C-alpha positions as CSV (number, residue, x, y, z in Angstrom):
1,M,275.8,236.0,230.4
2,T,275.0,233.7,233.3
3,T,277.9,232.8,235.6
4,L,278.4,229.1,235.9
5,P,278.5,227.6,239.4
6,T,282.1,227.3,240.7
7,L,283.5,223.8,241.1
8,R,284.6,223.5,244.7
9,P,287.1,220.9,246.0
10,L,285.7,217.5,246.6
11,A,284.9,216.9,250.3
12,R,286.9,213.7,250.4
13,G,287.2,213.6,254.2
14,H,283.4,213.5,254.7
15,L,282.9,211.1,251.8
16,V,285.4,208.7,253.1
17,A,284.1,208.9,256.6
18,A,280.4,208.5,255.5
19,S,281.4,205.6,253.3
20,A,283.2,203.9,256.2
21,V,280.2,204.3,258.5
22,L,277.8,202.9,255.9
23,V,280.0,199.9,255.1
24,A,280.5,199.2,258.8
25,A,276.7,199.3,259.5
26,L,275.8,197.2,256.5
27,A,278.5,194.7,257.1
28,A,277.4,194.3,260.7
29,T,273.8,193.7,259.8
30,N,273.9,191.9,256.4
31,G,274.1,188.5,258.0
32,R,271.1,188.9,260.2
33,Y,267.7,187.4,259.4
34,D,267.8,185.5,256.2
35,Y,268.0,185.9,252.4
36,H,265.4,188.1,250.7
37,R,263.3,186.1,248.2
38,D,264.9,187.9,245.3
39,E,268.4,187.0,246.5
40,L,267.4,183.4,246.6
41,Y,266.1,183.6,243.1
42,F,269.3,185.4,241.8
43,R,271.4,182.7,243.4
44,M,269.7,179.8,241.4
45,L,269.4,181.5,238.0
46,E,271.6,180.1,235.3
47,P,273.8,182.6,233.4
48,A,272.0,184.1,230.4
49,W,271.8,187.3,228.3
50,G,268.4,187.9,229.9
51,Y,265.4,186.4,231.7
52,V,261.7,186.7,231.3
53,D,261.4,189.1,234.2
54,Q,264.7,191.0,234.1
55,P,268.1,191.6,232.4
56,P,271.1,189.7,233.6
57,L,273.3,192.2,235.5
58,T,272.0,191.9,239.1
59,P,272.0,188.0,239.2
60,L,275.4,188.1,237.6
61,L,276.8,190.4,240.3
62,A,275.2,188.2,243.0
63,Q,276.7,185.0,241.6
64,G,280.0,186.7,241.0
65,S,280.2,187.8,244.6
66,I,279.4,184.2,245.7
67,A,282.2,182.9,243.5
68,V,284.6,185.3,245.2
69,F,283.5,185.3,248.8
70,G,281.7,182.0,249.2
71,D,278.1,180.9,249.2
72,S,276.7,183.0,252.1
73,L,274.1,185.6,252.8
74,W,276.8,188.2,253.5
75,A,278.6,187.5,250.2
76,V,275.4,188.0,248.1
77,R,275.1,191.5,249.6
78,V,278.6,192.7,249.0
79,P,277.7,194.3,245.6
80,A,274.8,196.1,247.3
81,V,277.1,197.7,249.8
82,L,279.4,198.9,247.0
83,C,276.5,200.3,245.1
84,M,275.4,202.4,248.0
85,V,278.9,203.7,248.5
86,A,278.9,204.7,244.8
87,V,275.5,206.5,245.4
88,L,277.1,208.6,248.2
89,W,280.0,209.7,245.9
90,L,277.9,210.2,242.8
91,A,275.4,212.3,244.7
92,A,278.1,214.4,246.3
93,L,279.7,214.9,242.8
94,L,276.3,216.2,241.6
95,A,276.1,218.6,244.6
96,R,279.6,219.8,243.6
97,E,278.5,220.4,240.0
98,F,275.8,222.7,241.3
99,G,278.4,224.7,243.1
100,G,278.2,223.0,246.5
101,G,281.2,223.2,248.7
102,E,282.2,221.1,251.7
103,G,279.0,221.8,253.7
104,A,276.7,220.8,250.8
105,Q,278.7,217.7,249.9
106,A,278.9,216.6,253.5
107,L,275.1,217.1,253.9
108,C,274.6,215.1,250.8
109,A,276.8,212.2,251.9
110,W,275.7,211.9,255.5
111,G,272.1,212.4,254.7
112,L,272.1,209.6,252.2
113,C,274.0,207.2,254.4
114,F,270.7,206.0,256.0
115,A,267.9,207.6,254.1
116,G,264.5,206.0,253.8
117,V,264.1,203.3,251.2
118,A,267.7,203.9,250.0
119,A,268.9,202.3,253.3
120,A,266.7,199.2,252.6
121,F,268.2,198.9,249.1
122,G,271.7,199.1,250.5
123,H,270.9,196.2,252.8
124,L,269.9,193.7,250.2
125,M,270.8,192.7,246.7
126,S,268.1,193.9,244.3
127,T,267.8,195.3,240.8
128,A,266.7,198.6,242.3
129,T,269.9,198.7,244.3
130,V,272.0,198.4,241.2
131,D,269.8,200.9,239.3
132,L,270.6,203.7,241.8
133,P,274.3,204.3,240.9
134,I,273.5,203.8,237.2
135,W,270.8,206.5,237.2
136,L,272.9,208.9,239.2
137,A,275.8,208.4,236.8
138,V,273.5,209.2,233.9
139,M,272.3,212.4,235.6
140,L,275.8,213.5,236.6
141,F,277.1,213.2,233.1
142,A,274.0,214.9,231.7
143,V,274.4,217.8,234.2
144,R,278.1,218.2,233.1
145,A,277.0,218.2,229.4
146,L,274.3,220.8,230.0
147,L,275.6,223.0,232.8
148,R,279.2,223.1,231.8
149,E,278.6,223.1,228.0
150,R,280.7,220.0,227.6
151,P,278.6,218.0,225.2
152,H,281.1,215.1,225.1
153,W,279.6,214.0,228.4
154,W,276.5,212.9,226.5
155,L,278.6,210.0,225.4
156,A,279.4,209.0,229.0
157,A,275.7,209.4,229.9
158,G,274.8,207.1,227.0
159,A,277.4,204.5,228.0
160,A,276.1,204.5,231.6
161,A,272.5,204.1,230.3
162,G,273.6,201.2,228.0
163,I,275.0,199.4,231.1
164,G,271.8,200.1,232.8
165,L,269.9,198.2,230.1
166,Y,271.6,195.1,231.5
167,N,270.0,195.7,234.9
168,K,266.5,197.0,234.2
169,H,265.0,198.7,231.2
170,L,263.7,201.4,233.6
171,V,266.8,203.5,232.6
172,V,264.9,204.2,229.4
173,L,262.2,205.8,231.5
174,L,264.8,208.2,233.0
175,V,266.2,209.0,229.6
176,A,262.7,209.6,228.2
177,C,261.6,211.8,231.1
178,L,264.8,213.9,230.8
179,G,264.2,214.2,227.0
180,V,260.6,215.4,227.6
181,A,261.7,217.8,230.2
182,L,264.4,219.3,227.9
183,L,261.8,219.7,225.2
184,A,259.5,221.5,227.7
185,V,261.9,223.9,229.4
186,G,265.2,223.6,227.5
187,P,267.9,224.1,226.6
188,R,266.5,222.7,223.4
189,R,269.7,223.4,221.6
190,A,271.0,220.2,223.3
191,F,269.1,218.3,220.6
192,A,271.2,219.9,218.0
193,R,274.4,218.4,219.5
194,W,275.6,215.3,217.6
195,Q,277.1,214.1,220.9
196,L,273.6,213.7,222.4
197,W,272.4,211.5,219.6
198,A,275.7,209.6,219.6
199,G,275.1,209.0,223.3
200,I,271.7,207.5,222.6
201,G,273.3,205.4,219.8
202,L,275.9,204.2,222.3
203,M,273.3,203.3,224.8
204,L,271.5,201.1,222.2
205,L,274.8,199.6,221.0
206,I,276.0,198.7,224.5
207,G,272.6,197.3,225.5
208,S,272.0,195.6,222.2
209,P,272.7,191.9,223.3
210,N,270.0,192.2,226.0
211,L,267.6,194.0,223.5
212,V,268.2,191.2,221.0
213,Y,267.3,188.7,223.7
214,Q,264.0,190.5,224.3
215,V,263.2,190.6,220.6
216,A,264.1,187.0,220.1
217,N,261.9,186.0,222.9
218,D,258.9,188.2,222.0
219,W,259.6,190.9,224.6
220,P,258.9,188.8,227.7
221,Q,259.5,191.8,230.0
222,L,256.5,193.6,228.5
223,E,254.4,190.7,229.6
224,M,256.1,190.8,233.0
225,A,255.4,194.5,233.3
226,R,251.7,193.9,232.5
227,A,251.6,191.2,235.2
228,V,253.2,193.6,237.8
229,A,250.7,196.3,236.9
230,D,247.7,193.9,237.1
231,D,249.0,192.5,240.4
232,G,249.5,195.7,242.3
233,G,248.9,198.6,240.0
234,T,245.8,200.0,241.8
235,E,247.5,200.1,245.2
236,A,250.7,201.5,243.7
237,R,248.8,204.3,242.1
238,I,247.0,205.2,245.3
239,L,250.2,205.2,247.4
240,L,252.6,206.7,244.8
241,L,252.4,210.3,245.8
242,P,252.4,209.8,249.6
243,F,255.2,207.3,249.3
244,Q,257.4,210.0,247.7
245,L,257.7,211.6,251.1
246,L,259.1,208.4,252.6
247,L,261.6,207.5,249.8
248,L,264.4,209.5,251.5
249,G,262.6,210.0,254.8
250,L,260.3,212.7,256.1
251,F,263.1,214.8,257.6
252,L,264.9,215.2,254.2
253,V,261.8,216.3,252.3
254,P,262.4,220.0,252.7
255,I,265.9,219.6,251.2
256,W,264.8,217.9,248.0
257,V,261.9,220.3,247.7
258,A,264.4,223.1,248.0
259,G,266.4,221.4,245.2
260,I,263.3,221.5,242.9
261,A,262.7,225.2,243.8
262,A,266.4,226.1,243.2
263,L,266.6,224.3,239.9
264,L,263.5,226.3,238.7
265,R,264.5,229.7,240.1
266,R,268.3,230.0,240.0
267,P,269.5,231.7,236.8
268,E,272.9,229.9,236.9
269,W,271.1,226.5,237.1
270,R,268.8,227.3,234.1
271,P,270.6,224.8,231.8
272,V,269.7,221.9,234.1
273,R,266.2,222.9,235.3
274,A,265.0,220.0,233.2
275,L,265.9,217.8,236.2
276,A,263.2,219.4,238.2
277,V,260.6,219.0,235.4
278,A,261.6,215.4,234.8
279,Y,260.4,214.4,238.3
280,P,256.7,215.2,237.8
281,V,256.9,213.8,234.3
282,M,258.1,210.5,235.8
283,L,255.4,210.5,238.4
284,V,252.8,210.8,235.7
285,V,254.2,207.9,233.7
286,V,254.5,205.7,236.8
287,L,251.0,206.6,237.8
288,V,249.5,205.8,234.4
289,T,251.4,202.6,234.0
290,G,250.9,201.3,237.5
291,G,254.7,201.0,238.1
292,Q,256.3,200.5,241.5
293,M,256.3,203.4,243.9
294,Y,260.1,203.5,244.3
295,Y,260.8,204.0,240.6
296,P,261.5,207.8,240.9
297,L,264.0,207.2,243.8
298,G,267.1,207.8,241.6
299,L,265.8,211.1,240.3
300,L,264.8,212.1,243.8
301,I,268.3,211.6,245.0
302,A,269.6,213.9,242.3
303,L,267.0,216.5,243.5
304,Y,268.2,216.0,247.0
305,A,271.8,216.6,245.9
306,A,270.7,219.9,244.3
307,G,268.8,220.8,247.5
308,C,271.9,220.4,249.6
309,V,273.4,223.5,248.1
310,P,270.7,226.0,249.3
311,A,270.3,224.0,252.5
312,A,274.0,224.4,253.3
313,A,273.8,228.1,252.5
314,W,270.8,228.4,254.8
315,A,272.7,226.7,257.6
316,R,275.2,229.6,258.1
317,T,274.4,230.1,261.8
318,A,275.2,227.7,264.6
319,D,271.5,227.2,265.5
320,R,270.6,226.4,261.9
321,R,273.4,224.0,261.5
322,R,272.3,222.2,264.7
323,T,268.8,222.0,263.2
324,L,270.1,220.5,260.1
325,I,272.3,218.0,261.9
326,V,269.5,217.0,264.2
327,G,267.2,216.5,261.2
328,V,269.7,214.3,259.4
329,A,270.4,212.3,262.6
330,A,266.7,211.7,263.3
331,N,266.0,210.7,259.7
332,S,269.0,208.3,259.8
333,A,267.8,206.7,263.1
334,V,264.2,206.2,262.0
335,S,265.3,204.9,258.6
336,A,267.8,202.5,260.1
337,V,265.3,201.0,262.5
338,I,262.8,200.5,259.7
339,A,265.1,199.5,256.9
340,L,267.8,197.4,258.6
341,P,267.4,194.2,260.6
342,L,268.3,195.8,263.9
343,L,265.7,194.2,266.1
344,P,265.9,190.5,267.0
345,V,264.0,188.4,264.5
346,G,261.8,187.1,267.3
347,V,260.7,190.6,268.2
348,V,260.2,192.3,264.8
349,G,257.0,190.4,264.0
350,H,255.3,192.1,267.0
351,T,256.2,195.6,265.7
352,P,254.8,197.7,262.8
353,I,258.1,197.4,260.9
354,P,257.0,194.4,258.7
355,A,254.0,196.4,257.5
356,M,256.1,199.5,256.9
357,N,259.0,197.7,255.1
358,S,257.9,194.8,252.9
359,T,261.5,193.6,252.5
360,I,261.7,192.6,256.1
361,P,259.1,189.8,256.1
362,D,260.6,188.5,252.9
363,Q,263.9,187.9,254.8
364,V,262.3,185.7,257.6
365,G,261.8,182.0,257.9
366,W,263.3,180.4,254.8
367,Q,265.4,177.8,256.5
368,T,262.6,176.9,258.9
369,Y,260.2,176.6,256.0
370,V,262.6,174.2,254.2
371,D,263.0,172.1,257.3
372,Q,259.2,171.7,257.4
373,I,259.1,170.7,253.7
374,E,261.9,168.3,254.4
375,A,260.0,166.7,257.3
376,V,257.0,166.1,255.0
377,Y,259.3,164.5,252.4
378,A,261.0,162.4,255.0
379,S,257.6,161.0,256.1
380,L,257.0,159.5,252.7
381,P,257.6,155.8,252.1
382,P,261.0,155.1,250.4
383,E,259.3,154.2,247.1
384,E,257.4,157.5,247.0
385,Q,260.6,159.5,248.0
386,A,262.3,158.0,244.9
387,A,259.5,159.3,242.7
388,A,259.0,162.7,244.3
389,I,259.8,166.2,243.3
390,I,259.3,169.5,245.2
391,L,257.0,172.0,243.5
392,T,256.8,175.6,244.9
393,S,254.5,178.4,244.1
394,N,257.1,181.1,243.8
395,Y,260.8,181.6,243.2
396,G,261.6,182.5,246.8
397,E,260.4,179.1,248.0
398,A,262.3,177.4,245.1
399,G,265.4,179.3,245.9
400,A,265.1,178.5,249.6
401,V,264.8,174.7,248.8
402,D,267.8,175.0,246.5
403,R,269.8,176.7,249.2
404,Y,268.9,174.8,252.3
405,G,267.2,171.5,251.1
406,E,270.3,169.2,251.1
407,N,268.1,166.1,251.6
408,L,265.4,167.1,249.2
409,P,264.9,166.1,245.5
410,E,264.9,168.5,242.7
411,V,262.8,171.7,243.1
412,Y,260.5,173.1,240.3
413,S,258.4,176.2,240.0
414,G,256.3,177.8,237.3
415,H,257.2,181.3,238.5
416,N,258.8,183.6,236.0
417,E,262.1,182.3,234.6
418,L,262.0,179.1,236.7
419,H,259.2,177.8,234.5
420,D,261.7,177.4,231.7
421,Y,263.8,175.1,233.9
422,G,261.0,172.5,233.8
423,P,259.1,170.4,233.3
424,P,259.8,167.7,236.0
425,P,260.8,164.3,234.7
426,H,258.1,162.0,233.4
427,D,258.7,159.5,236.2
428,A,258.0,162.1,238.9
429,T,254.6,160.7,240.2
430,V,254.6,162.3,243.7
431,V,254.6,166.0,244.4
432,V,255.5,167.7,247.7
433,G,254.1,171.1,247.0
434,V,253.9,174.5,248.7
435,Q,250.3,175.5,248.2
436,A,250.7,179.3,248.4
437,P,249.1,181.8,245.9
438,P,249.5,182.3,243.1
439,L,250.0,178.6,242.4
440,P,246.4,177.7,241.5
441,T,245.0,175.1,243.8
442,P,242.7,173.6,241.1
443,L,245.7,172.7,238.9
444,L,247.0,170.1,241.4
445,H,243.5,168.7,242.0
446,R,242.8,168.7,238.3
447,Y,245.9,166.8,237.3
448,F,246.5,164.5,240.2
449,G,244.4,161.6,241.5
450,S,244.8,162.7,245.1
451,C,246.1,165.8,247.0
452,E,246.2,166.1,250.8
453,A,247.4,168.9,253.1
454,V,250.0,167.4,255.3
455,A,251.4,170.4,257.2
456,Y,251.2,174.2,257.4
457,M,254.3,176.3,257.2
458,D,255.2,178.4,260.3
459,N,258.3,180.6,260.6
460,E,257.9,180.3,264.4
461,V,258.7,184.0,265.0
462,G,255.3,185.5,264.3
463,V,256.2,187.4,261.1
464,D,253.4,187.5,258.6
465,N,254.8,186.9,255.1
466,E,253.6,185.2,251.9
467,E,254.6,181.8,253.1
468,Q,253.2,181.9,256.7
469,D,250.4,179.4,257.2
470,Q,250.5,178.1,253.7
471,M,249.9,174.4,253.1
472,I,252.4,171.7,252.3
473,V,250.6,169.2,250.2
474,V,251.4,165.8,248.9
475,C,249.9,164.9,245.5
476,R,250.0,161.5,243.9
477,D,249.0,159.8,240.6
478,P,249.3,162.4,237.8
479,G,246.7,162.0,235.2
480,R,248.8,163.4,232.3
481,E,252.5,163.7,231.3
482,W,254.4,166.6,232.9
483,A,255.2,167.9,229.4
484,Q,251.4,168.4,228.8
485,M,250.7,169.8,232.3
486,W,253.6,172.1,232.6
487,P,252.5,175.1,230.4
488,D,249.6,175.6,232.8
489,F,251.9,176.1,235.7
490,R,253.6,179.2,234.3
491,H,252.8,182.5,236.0
492,Y,254.3,186.0,236.1
493,D,254.4,188.4,239.0
């Protein structure tokens, strides 16, 4: 009979210290630069059971934080900080389940403090940020059910996955990949446990309001998923495998690779080796569907937690411990510079960082852009101002106008959920529009008697993002009613 890994005491000292350092670093940097375009979008969404592009949890958390802490950039990101603290604790608990003592748990917590893409997710409020603790909770409970022969933990795993359905339906991908892996390498007796099926039922029950929304609205997220795959699927497929090395940072790759090897080789971990198999299964699914390159991050963190156990055992000598500490420190330093807004905003555009981290350019220039839109609107005659609306090409621009455009009229956009907040009123005969892709230029020219480019947007710090150098246009004399034109302005991406 295989001996189960011993449950060691929780390394609370390291976890508390690592959490404090993480909170301090994120709190100190969360007010720098500007909102991310997604955060501006979450801020202006109306409460609902679901949206065409996502379930409601992340926008709800962002708006709840604003209600508590005030309408500020820092407030929007409070839930993101708490999510990343939860990631540290859940990952350390996973390492503990695998028999990891203080050294393994400390390595897990300190290594994840500032680890690759995870550090970027901790800095901003995104659906991926909220997904990480949910996925880790599902895997922690599944490991307890399998490794400790405590099947009642399947109910907890199902409940966590049900909550995850309110954030992104990707948690179904995790559950499916774990199921395929269990079928492939076992223990297949898990499927004979009523608790596992009850857990799946609990997941569906808890997530049912959001699922009902999807059914009632003809599964808009399937259309959204197709749009995402069409928009960047080829590039995502090409970069998927190389990007895995960067998700936690290059210096931590040997540790999560050691986790895969240990899960497949250690007899005492045999009941949970499905975790190691679920990772390549997920890579195949993401590759085929053209999903985002970061989708496997939650599973990769679990593999890293497993790898911390053999890594800590390897670091028995002082020289090896120093090697491990230097590697974690170097990984943290590199990741922090790339993921966090440490450089002055006027400098970052002249470095490779915006090309390496796409979230950085999306946090630059919003207030400046709105000031430039406002200047165009202010140049209109009073009678045209009274008949004008703002039309943006995407939800980031619309959210920026909603946040900063105190002297601007109502803003509209055909992007994702915002299309359903239109059409503009019938007496809106003048459009001040941001002419950035994917808003089709021919639409404005087709429906309006005249359109002229009045200005070009410039963030004034040399950061190349989606809005930089895009036209601000003024269009007059619509040829049709807005109710007739508006369906053509819808676009998903």
